[in-house]
C-alpha positions as a Markdown table, in Angstrom:
| # | Residue | x | y | z |
|---|---|---|---|---|
| 1 | Met | 57.6 | 147.8 | 85.7 |
| 2 | Arg | 60.8 | 145.8 | 86.3 |
| 3 | Arg | 63.6 | 147.9 | 87.3 |
| 4 | Ile | 67.4 | 147.5 | 85.9 |
| 5 | Leu | 70.4 | 149.1 | 86.7 |
| 6 | Ile | 72.7 | 150.7 | 84.0 |
| 7 | Ala | 76.1 | 152.0 | 85.2 |
| 8 | Asp | 77.8 | 153.7 | 82.4 |
| 9 | Asp | 80.0 | 156.9 | 82.6 |
| 10 | Asp | 79.5 | 157.8 | 78.5 |
| 11 | Met | 76.1 | 159.7 | 78.7 |
| 12 | Thr | 75.3 | 159.1 | 75.3 |
| 13 | Ser | 75.8 | 155.4 | 75.9 |
| 14 | Arg | 73.7 | 155.5 | 78.9 |
| 15 | Ala | 70.9 | 157.4 | 77.1 |
| 16 | Val | 70.9 | 154.7 | 74.4 |
| 17 | Leu | 70.7 | 152.0 | 76.7 |
| 18 | Ala | 68.1 | 153.3 | 78.8 |
| 19 | Thr | 65.8 | 154.1 | 75.8 |
| 20 | Val | 66.2 | 150.4 | 74.7 |
| 21 | Leu | 65.4 | 149.0 | 77.8 |
| 22 | Arg | 62.3 | 151.3 | 78.2 |
| 23 | Lys | 61.0 | 150.0 | 75.0 |
| 24 | Ile | 61.2 | 146.2 | 76.1 |
| 25 | Gly | 59.4 | 147.0 | 79.6 |
| 26 | Tyr | 62.0 | 148.1 | 82.0 |
| 27 | Asp | 62.6 | 150.6 | 84.4 |
| 28 | Pro | 66.2 | 152.0 | 84.1 |
| 29 | Val | 67.9 | 153.3 | 87.0 |
| 30 | Glu | 71.1 | 155.0 | 85.7 |
| 31 | Val | 74.2 | 155.9 | 87.6 |
| 32 | Glu | 77.7 | 157.0 | 86.1 |
| 33 | Asp | 80.2 | 155.7 | 88.2 |
| 34 | Gly | 81.2 | 152.2 | 89.8 |
| 35 | Asp | 80.7 | 153.4 | 93.4 |
| 36 | Ser | 77.1 | 154.4 | 92.8 |
| 37 | Ala | 76.6 | 151.1 | 91.0 |
| 38 | Phe | 77.9 | 149.1 | 94.1 |
| 39 | Arg | 75.7 | 151.2 | 96.6 |
| 40 | Ile | 72.4 | 150.7 | 94.5 |
| 41 | Met | 73.1 | 147.0 | 94.1 |
| 42 | Thr | 73.6 | 146.4 | 97.8 |
| 43 | Glu | 70.4 | 148.1 | 98.9 |
| 44 | Glu | 67.6 | 146.2 | 100.2 |
| 45 | Asp | 65.4 | 146.4 | 97.4 |
| 46 | Ser | 67.8 | 146.7 | 94.5 |
| 47 | Pro | 67.3 | 145.8 | 90.6 |
| 48 | Ser | 67.8 | 142.2 | 90.1 |
| 49 | Ile | 69.7 | 142.7 | 86.7 |
| 50 | Ala | 72.3 | 145.1 | 86.1 |
| 51 | Val | 74.3 | 146.2 | 82.9 |
| 52 | Leu | 77.6 | 147.5 | 83.9 |
| 53 | Asp | 80.2 | 149.1 | 81.8 |
| 54 | Trp | 83.5 | 147.8 | 82.4 |
| 55 | Val | 85.5 | 151.1 | 82.4 |
| 56 | Met | 84.1 | 153.6 | 85.2 |
| 57 | Pro | 85.5 | 156.4 | 87.4 |
| 58 | Gly | 86.3 | 154.9 | 90.9 |
| 59 | Met | 85.5 | 151.3 | 91.1 |
| 60 | Asp | 85.4 | 149.7 | 87.6 |
| 61 | Gly | 82.8 | 147.2 | 86.4 |
| 62 | Leu | 85.0 | 144.1 | 87.3 |
| 63 | Asp | 85.5 | 145.8 | 90.8 |
| 64 | Val | 81.9 | 146.2 | 91.3 |
| 65 | Val | 81.0 | 142.7 | 90.2 |
| 66 | Lys | 83.6 | 141.1 | 92.6 |
| 67 | Ala | 82.4 | 143.4 | 95.6 |
| 68 | Val | 78.8 | 142.5 | 95.0 |
| 69 | Arg | 79.3 | 139.0 | 94.8 |
| 70 | Glu | 81.0 | 139.0 | 98.4 |
| 71 | Val | 78.0 | 140.5 | 100.0 |
| 72 | Lys | 75.0 | 139.3 | 98.1 |
| 73 | Gly | 72.9 | 136.4 | 99.5 |
| 74 | Asp | 70.2 | 134.2 | 98.3 |
| 75 | Leu | 69.1 | 136.4 | 95.4 |
| 76 | Pro | 72.2 | 138.0 | 93.9 |
| 77 | Pro | 71.7 | 140.1 | 90.9 |
| 78 | Tyr | 72.2 | 139.1 | 87.3 |
| 79 | Ile | 75.3 | 140.9 | 85.9 |
| 80 | Ile | 76.1 | 141.8 | 82.1 |
| 81 | Met | 79.1 | 143.4 | 81.7 |
| 82 | Leu | 79.4 | 146.1 | 78.8 |
| 83 | Thr | 82.8 | 146.3 | 77.3 |
| 84 | Ser | 85.0 | 147.3 | 74.5 |
| 85 | Arg | 87.7 | 144.9 | 75.2 |
| 86 | Gly | 87.5 | 142.0 | 72.7 |
| 87 | Glu | 90.0 | 140.1 | 73.8 |
| 88 | Lys | 88.9 | 136.5 | 75.0 |
| 89 | Ser | 91.3 | 136.7 | 78.0 |
| 90 | Asp | 89.2 | 139.9 | 79.2 |
| 91 | Val | 85.9 | 138.1 | 78.8 |
| 92 | Val | 87.4 | 135.1 | 80.9 |
| 93 | Leu | 88.5 | 137.7 | 83.4 |
| 94 | Gly | 85.0 | 139.2 | 83.8 |
| 95 | Leu | 83.3 | 136.1 | 83.8 |
| 96 | Asp | 85.6 | 134.5 | 86.5 |
| 97 | Gly | 85.1 | 137.7 | 88.4 |
| 98 | Gly | 81.4 | 137.0 | 88.9 |
| 99 | Ala | 79.7 | 138.4 | 85.7 |
| 100 | Asn | 76.9 | 136.2 | 84.3 |
| 101 | Asp | 77.3 | 137.5 | 80.7 |
| 102 | Tyr | 78.9 | 140.2 | 78.5 |
| 103 | Val | 78.0 | 142.4 | 75.2 |
| 104 | Ser | 80.5 | 144.0 | 73.4 |
| 105 | Lys | 80.6 | 147.6 | 72.5 |
| 106 | Pro | 79.0 | 149.0 | 70.3 |
| 107 | Phe | 76.2 | 146.7 | 71.4 |
| 108 | Asp | 73.7 | 145.2 | 69.0 |
| 109 | Thr | 70.0 | 146.2 | 70.4 |
| 110 | Gly | 68.7 | 142.6 | 69.5 |
| 111 | Glu | 71.6 | 141.0 | 71.2 |
| 112 | Leu | 71.3 | 142.9 | 74.3 |
| 113 | Arg | 67.6 | 142.5 | 74.5 |
| 114 | Ala | 68.1 | 138.7 | 74.1 |
| 115 | Arg | 70.8 | 138.5 | 77.0 |
| 116 | Ile | 68.6 | 140.5 | 79.2 |
| 117 | Glu | 65.8 | 138.2 | 78.7 |
| 118 | Val | 68.1 | 135.3 | 79.5 |
| 119 | Gly | 68.9 | 137.0 | 82.6 |
| 120 | Arg | 65.1 | 137.5 | 83.5 |
| 121 | Arg | 64.4 | 134.0 | 83.2 |
| 122 | Met | 67.5 | 133.1 | 85.2 |
| 123 | Ile | 66.3 | 135.5 | 88.1 |
| 124 | Glu | 62.9 | 134.1 | 88.0 |
| 125 | Met | 64.2 | 130.5 | 88.0 |
| 126 | His | 66.4 | 131.3 | 91.1 |
| 127 | Arg | 63.7 | 133.2 | 92.8 |
| 128 | Ala | 61.3 | 130.0 | 92.4 |
| 129 | Leu | 64.1 | 127.8 | 93.8 |
| 130 | Val | 64.6 | 130.0 | 96.8 |
| 131 | Gln | 61.0 | 130.2 | 97.4 |
| 132 | Ser | 60.7 | 126.3 | 97.1 |
| 133 | Lys | 63.7 | 126.1 | 99.5 |
| 134 | Glu | 62.1 | 128.2 | 101.9 |
| 135 | Ala | 58.7 | 126.6 | 101.7 |
| 136 | Leu | 60.4 | 123.0 | 102.3 |
| 137 | Glu | 62.3 | 124.5 | 105.5 |
| 138 | Tyr | 59.1 | 126.0 | 106.8 |
| 139 | Gln | 57.3 | 122.6 | 106.3 |
| 140 | Ala | 60.0 | 120.7 | 107.9 |
| 141 | Ser | 59.7 | 123.0 | 111.1 |
| 142 | His | 56.3 | 123.8 | 111.5 |
| 143 | Asp | 53.0 | 121.9 | 112.4 |
| 144 | Ser | 51.0 | 121.8 | 109.1 |
| 145 | Leu | 47.6 | 122.3 | 111.1 |
| 146 | Thr | 48.5 | 125.0 | 113.5 |
| 147 | Gly | 51.5 | 126.5 | 111.9 |
| 148 | Leu | 53.5 | 126.6 | 115.0 |
| 149 | Leu | 56.9 | 125.1 | 115.5 |
| 150 | Asn | 56.6 | 121.3 | 115.4 |
| 151 | Arg | 57.9 | 118.9 | 117.9 |
| 152 | Gly | 61.5 | 118.6 | 116.4 |
| 153 | Ala | 61.9 | 122.4 | 115.9 |
| 154 | Thr | 60.5 | 123.2 | 119.3 |
| 155 | Ile | 63.0 | 120.9 | 120.9 |
| 156 | Lys | 65.8 | 122.4 | 118.8 |
| 157 | Arg | 64.8 | 125.6 | 120.2 |
| 158 | Leu | 64.9 | 124.5 | 123.5 |
| 159 | Glu | 68.1 | 123.1 | 123.1 |
| 160 | Glu | 69.4 | 126.5 | 121.8 |
| 161 | Glu | 68.0 | 128.5 | 124.8 |
| 162 | Leu | 69.8 | 126.0 | 127.3 |
| 163 | Ala | 73.1 | 126.3 | 125.2 |
| 164 | His | 73.0 | 130.1 | 125.3 |
| 165 | Gly | 70.9 | 130.7 | 128.4 |
| 166 | His | 73.6 | 132.5 | 130.4 |
| 167 | Ser | 74.1 | 134.9 | 127.6 |
| 168 | Arg | 70.3 | 135.9 | 127.6 |
| 169 | Ser | 68.3 | 138.0 | 129.9 |
| 170 | Gly | 65.7 | 136.6 | 132.3 |
| 171 | Asp | 64.6 | 133.2 | 133.6 |
| 172 | Leu | 64.0 | 130.7 | 131.3 |
| 173 | Val | 60.6 | 128.8 | 131.9 |
| 174 | Val | 59.2 | 125.8 | 130.1 |
| 175 | Ala | 55.6 | 125.0 | 130.2 |
| 176 | Val | 53.7 | 121.9 | 129.0 |
| 177 | Leu | 50.0 | 122.7 | 128.0 |
| 178 | Asp | 47.5 | 120.1 | 127.4 |
| 179 | Ile | 43.9 | 120.3 | 126.5 |
| 180 | Asp | 41.6 | 118.8 | 129.2 |
| 181 | His | 39.4 | 115.9 | 128.0 |
| 182 | Phe | 40.2 | 116.7 | 124.5 |
| 183 | Lys | 38.9 | 113.1 | 123.3 |
| 184 | Asn | 35.3 | 114.5 | 124.4 |
| 185 | Val | 35.6 | 117.3 | 122.0 |
| 186 | Asn | 36.4 | 115.1 | 119.1 |
| 187 | Asp | 33.8 | 112.6 | 120.1 |
| 188 | Thr | 31.1 | 115.2 | 120.5 |
| 189 | Tyr | 31.8 | 117.5 | 117.6 |
| 190 | Gly | 34.0 | 115.5 | 115.2 |
| 191 | His | 37.6 | 115.6 | 114.5 |
| 192 | Gln | 37.1 | 118.8 | 112.2 |
| 193 | Thr | 35.9 | 120.8 | 114.8 |
| 194 | Gly | 38.7 | 119.4 | 117.0 |
| 195 | Asp | 41.1 | 120.7 | 114.5 |
| 196 | Asp | 39.3 | 124.0 | 114.8 |
| 197 | Val | 39.9 | 124.3 | 118.4 |
| 198 | Leu | 43.6 | 123.3 | 117.9 |
| 199 | Met | 44.2 | 126.1 | 115.6 |
| 200 | Glu | 42.0 | 128.7 | 117.4 |
| 201 | Leu | 44.0 | 127.7 | 120.7 |
| 202 | Ser | 47.4 | 128.0 | 118.8 |
| 203 | Arg | 46.5 | 131.3 | 117.6 |
| 204 | Gln | 45.6 | 132.6 | 121.1 |
| 205 | Met | 48.7 | 131.1 | 122.9 |
| 206 | Asp | 51.1 | 132.5 | 120.0 |
| 207 | Arg | 49.5 | 136.2 | 120.3 |
| 208 | Ser | 49.8 | 135.7 | 124.3 |
| 209 | Cys | 53.3 | 134.5 | 124.1 |
| 210 | Cys | 54.6 | 136.9 | 121.5 |
| 211 | Gly | 57.5 | 138.9 | 122.9 |
| 212 | Arg | 58.2 | 136.4 | 125.7 |
| 213 | Gly | 59.2 | 133.5 | 123.6 |
| 214 | Val | 57.4 | 130.6 | 121.3 |
| 215 | Val | 54.9 | 128.1 | 121.4 |
| 216 | Gly | 55.3 | 124.6 | 119.7 |
| 217 | Arg | 52.9 | 121.8 | 119.1 |
| 218 | Met | 54.3 | 118.7 | 120.5 |
| 219 | Gly | 51.8 | 116.3 | 119.2 |
| 220 | Gly | 48.1 | 115.8 | 119.5 |
| 221 | Glu | 46.9 | 118.2 | 122.1 |
| 222 | Glu | 49.9 | 118.9 | 123.8 |
| 223 | Phe | 52.0 | 122.2 | 123.5 |
| 224 | Leu | 55.3 | 123.4 | 124.7 |
| 225 | Ala | 55.9 | 127.0 | 125.9 |
| 226 | Ile | 59.4 | 128.4 | 126.0 |
| 227 | Leu | 59.5 | 131.6 | 127.7 |
| 228 | Arg | 61.9 | 134.1 | 129.3 |
| 229 | Phe | 60.9 | 136.5 | 132.1 |
| 230 | Pro | 63.0 | 139.5 | 133.3 |
| 231 | His | 61.8 | 138.8 | 136.9 |
| 232 | Pro | 61.2 | 135.5 | 138.4 |
| 233 | Asp | 57.9 | 136.5 | 140.2 |
| 234 | Glu | 56.2 | 137.3 | 136.6 |
| 235 | Ala | 56.0 | 133.7 | 135.3 |
| 236 | Arg | 53.5 | 132.5 | 137.7 |
| 237 | Pro | 50.9 | 135.3 | 137.3 |
| 238 | Phe | 51.5 | 135.1 | 133.2 |
| 239 | Leu | 51.0 | 131.2 | 133.2 |
| 240 | Asp | 47.7 | 131.5 | 135.4 |
| 241 | Gln | 46.2 | 134.6 | 133.2 |
| 242 | Leu | 46.9 | 132.5 | 130.0 |
| 243 | Arg | 45.3 | 129.6 | 131.6 |
| 244 | Asn | 42.3 | 131.7 | 132.7 |
| 245 | Ser | 42.0 | 133.5 | 129.2 |
| 246 | Ile | 41.8 | 130.1 | 127.5 |
| 247 | Gly | 39.1 | 128.7 | 130.0 |
| 248 | Ser | 36.9 | 131.7 | 129.8 |
| 249 | Ser | 37.1 | 132.2 | 126.1 |
| 250 | Pro | 35.2 | 129.7 | 123.9 |
| 251 | Met | 37.0 | 128.7 | 120.7 |
| 252 | Asp | 35.4 | 129.8 | 117.5 |
| 253 | Thr | 34.7 | 126.6 | 115.4 |
| 254 | Arg | 32.4 | 125.4 | 112.5 |
| 255 | Ser | 30.3 | 123.9 | 115.2 |
| 256 | Gly | 29.9 | 127.1 | 117.2 |
| 257 | Pro | 31.8 | 128.2 | 120.0 |
| 258 | Val | 33.3 | 125.4 | 122.1 |
| 259 | Ser | 34.7 | 125.9 | 125.7 |
| 260 | Ile | 38.0 | 124.1 | 126.9 |
| 261 | Ser | 40.4 | 124.2 | 129.5 |
| 262 | Val | 44.0 | 123.2 | 129.8 |
| 263 | Ser | 46.3 | 121.8 | 132.3 |
| 264 | Val | 49.7 | 123.4 | 132.6 |
| 265 | Gly | 52.9 | 121.8 | 134.0 |
| 266 | Ala | 55.8 | 124.3 | 134.4 |
| 267 | Cys | 59.4 | 124.7 | 135.8 |
| 268 | Val | 62.3 | 127.2 | 135.8 |
| 269 | Ala | 65.5 | 126.1 | 134.2 |
| 270 | Val | 68.6 | 126.2 | 136.4 |
| 271 | Glu | 72.0 | 126.3 | 135.1 |
| 272 | Gly | 73.6 | 123.2 | 134.2 |
| 273 | Gln | 70.1 | 121.4 | 133.9 |
| 274 | Gly | 69.8 | 119.1 | 130.8 |
| 275 | Leu | 66.9 | 119.0 | 128.3 |
| 276 | Asp | 65.4 | 115.6 | 129.4 |
| 277 | Arg | 65.7 | 116.7 | 133.2 |
| 278 | Leu | 63.8 | 119.8 | 132.3 |
| 279 | Leu | 61.1 | 118.2 | 130.4 |
| 280 | Gly | 60.6 | 115.7 | 132.9 |
| 281 | Leu | 60.1 | 118.3 | 135.8 |
| 282 | Ala | 57.5 | 119.9 | 133.4 |
| 283 | Asp | 55.8 | 116.6 | 132.4 |
| 284 | Ser | 55.7 | 115.7 | 136.3 |
| 285 | Ala | 53.9 | 119.0 | 137.0 |
| 286 | Leu | 51.5 | 118.7 | 134.2 |
| 287 | Tyr | 50.6 | 115.0 | 135.7 |
| 288 | Arg | 50.1 | 116.7 | 139.2 |
| 289 | Ala | 47.8 | 119.2 | 137.6 |
| 290 | Lys | 45.6 | 116.6 | 136.0 |
| 291 | Asp | 45.7 | 114.6 | 139.1 |
| 292 | Leu | 44.5 | 117.6 | 141.1 |
| 293 | Gly | 41.5 | 117.9 | 138.9 |
| 294 | Arg | 42.8 | 119.9 | 135.8 |
| 295 | Asn | 42.5 | 123.1 | 134.6 |
| 296 | Arg | 45.3 | 124.4 | 136.7 |
| 297 | Val | 49.0 | 125.3 | 136.6 |
| 298 | Glu | 51.4 | 123.2 | 138.7 |
| 299 | Trp | 55.1 | 124.0 | 139.1 |
| 300 | Ser | 58.3 | 121.6 | 139.7 |
């Protein structure tokens, strides 16, 4: 049952409102003053619709509306003011203050029901827009196959780490990981199995790096890990263990288990080092790992 907030210091009016709202499928949360209404409306899981009496002890309805509008984010509540003030100037004052609608006292049950229904539709439309916006933002920043950060978002994350590195604890380590002979996987098993390998490897690296940083897909079979270590001597064994676990754990695919290995090029960021220089060092180390036989970690 959908929750709705009723704030009214008049017990009789509040009881009538609650009865009407229950009949149309709502679970009313009742308070008798503005301070309680404000507290509930700013909680994490607050009702999405509120009916506020204008005149209440402490904060009045208009005070509550203004205060809520200052703190609410992407999904603000739909607020209906309940008032015996009949002047147009009062209505304008309430709407200008942030109320979405108003109902005059004594209220007509049918009108109240209709206005609450409008509020419900508006909330659902707003929620759908927010979800669409979040979905678009996710699609713009994440790789569609693996769910990891895409190249653009990974580079942006690295830029942020470099810009704020002095204020964050631990050494910043950048590692480029590339699947050895990945073309052979696609040629032998097909591209769908190759996609399975990429997805399974991404999950494994994401789990391994969780708590230390992030992994992004740079394109094809190449990934970039952005990691922090409290002590400099922790980075080398961590990457060695990651490489070893990938090589010793066949990937589950539609074609059965497929074994792969990765070559890794890594470097530790130093103060004043630019993005291009840092990535260039990691790439140089990766090329060296490949030249030396692959399935190894090299450092610059």
